[in-house]
C-alpha positions as CSV (number, residue, x, y, z in Angstrom):
1,M,29.1,-7.4,-0.8
2,E,28.5,-5.3,-3.8
3,G,25.3,-7.7,-5.6
4,L,24.0,-7.1,-1.0
5,L,24.3,-3.6,-1.7
6,F,23.0,-2.9,-5.3
7,L,20.0,-5.3,-4.3
8,L,19.3,-3.3,-1.1
9,L,19.5,-0.1,-3.5
10,V,17.2,-1.3,-6.5
11,V,14.5,-2.0,-3.9
12,V,14.8,0.8,-2.0
13,A,14.8,3.2,-5.3
14,G,11.8,1.4,-6.5
15,A,10.1,1.7,-3.0
16,A,10.5,5.9,-3.3
17,L,9.5,5.1,-6.9
18,V,6.2,3.0,-5.7
19,A,5.9,5.9,-2.8
20,A,6.6,9.4,-5.0
21,L,3.7,7.4,-7.5
22,A,1.2,6.8,-4.5
23,I,1.2,10.3,-3.1
24,G,1.3,11.5,-7.0
25,A,4.1,13.7,-7.4
26,W,5.3,12.4,-10.9
27,V,1.5,11.0,-12.3
28,R,-1.7,13.0,-11.7
29,T,-4.5,10.4,-11.7
30,S,-7.6,10.0,-9.2
31,I,-5.9,8.6,-5.2
32,E,-8.1,5.3,-6.0
33,L,-6.6,4.8,-9.2
34,R,-3.2,5.1,-7.6
35,L,-3.9,3.3,-4.4
36,T,-5.1,0.1,-6.9
37,A,-1.8,0.3,-8.9
38,A,0.5,-0.1,-5.3
39,A,-2.0,-2.5,-3.8
40,L,-1.1,-4.3,-7.4
41,V,2.7,-4.3,-6.9
42,A,2.8,-4.4,-3.2
43,L,0.9,-8.4,-4.6
44,G,3.4,-8.8,-7.3
45,L,6.3,-8.5,-4.8
46,L,4.6,-10.8,-2.6
47,V,4.5,-13.4,-6.0
48,V,7.6,-12.8,-6.7
49,G,8.7,-13.4,-2.8
50,W,6.4,-17.3,-2.8
51,R,8.2,-18.2,-5.8
52,L,11.6,-17.0,-4.5
53,R,10.9,-19.2,-0.8
54,T,12.3,-22.5,-1.6
55,K,15.2,-20.8,-4.4
56,M,16.4,-18.1,-1.6
57,P,14.4,-18.0,1.6
58,G,16.0,-15.5,3.7
59,Y,15.7,-12.8,0.5
60,A,12.0,-14.4,-0.3
61,L,10.9,-14.1,3.0
62,T,12.1,-10.2,3.3
63,L,10.2,-9.6,0.5
64,Q,7.5,-11.6,1.8
65,G,7.0,-9.0,5.2
66,G,8.0,-6.0,2.9
67,S,4.7,-6.5,0.6
68,I,2.9,-7.3,3.5
69,G,3.7,-4.1,4.9
70,A,3.0,-1.6,1.9
71,L,-0.6,-4.1,1.5
72,Y,-1.0,-3.2,5.1
73,L,0.3,0.8,4.2
74,T,-1.6,0.9,1.1
75,S,-4.9,-0.2,3.5
76,F,-4.8,2.0,5.8
77,A,-3.8,5.0,2.9
78,A,-7.3,4.0,1.9
79,F,-9.6,4.3,4.4
80,R,-7.9,7.7,5.3
81,A,-8.9,8.9,2.4
82,L,-12.8,7.5,2.5
83,R,-12.9,9.3,6.2
84,R,-11.5,12.7,4.0
85,S,-14.0,12.0,0.9
86,V,-17.3,11.1,3.5
87,G,-16.5,12.7,6.7
88,R,-17.0,11.5,9.9
89,W,-20.2,9.7,8.7
90,T,-21.1,7.1,12.2
91,P,-24.9,5.4,12.3
92,I,-26.1,7.2,15.5
93,N,-25.6,10.8,13.0
94,S,-27.2,8.8,10.3
95,R,-30.4,7.9,12.5
96,P,-32.9,11.5,11.7
97,A,-33.4,12.9,14.5
98,V,-36.4,12.2,17.3
99,R,-38.5,14.8,18.4
100,R,-40.4,14.5,21.3
101,A,-43.6,15.4,21.8
């Protein structure tokens, strides 16, 4: 039981560290670099979960699900940052205005 609590503590602390790095609380870098780092960490956890699927199937499935969720949230944050930097661009707004004679 103590091992499970320690593992849960390590996972929560790791997630908090990745989240703090992703929002730029400690390291001042560009948003692209932070989002790329968060996506790479999530992909790394997905690979670790895939390799553990035969030894510890319950933990591996949880790890894979968490990493897929982190990838989803990272892509959501990337699209949101892109929307902020570009603005509300739509194909309708990009067409030149046609004047009527």
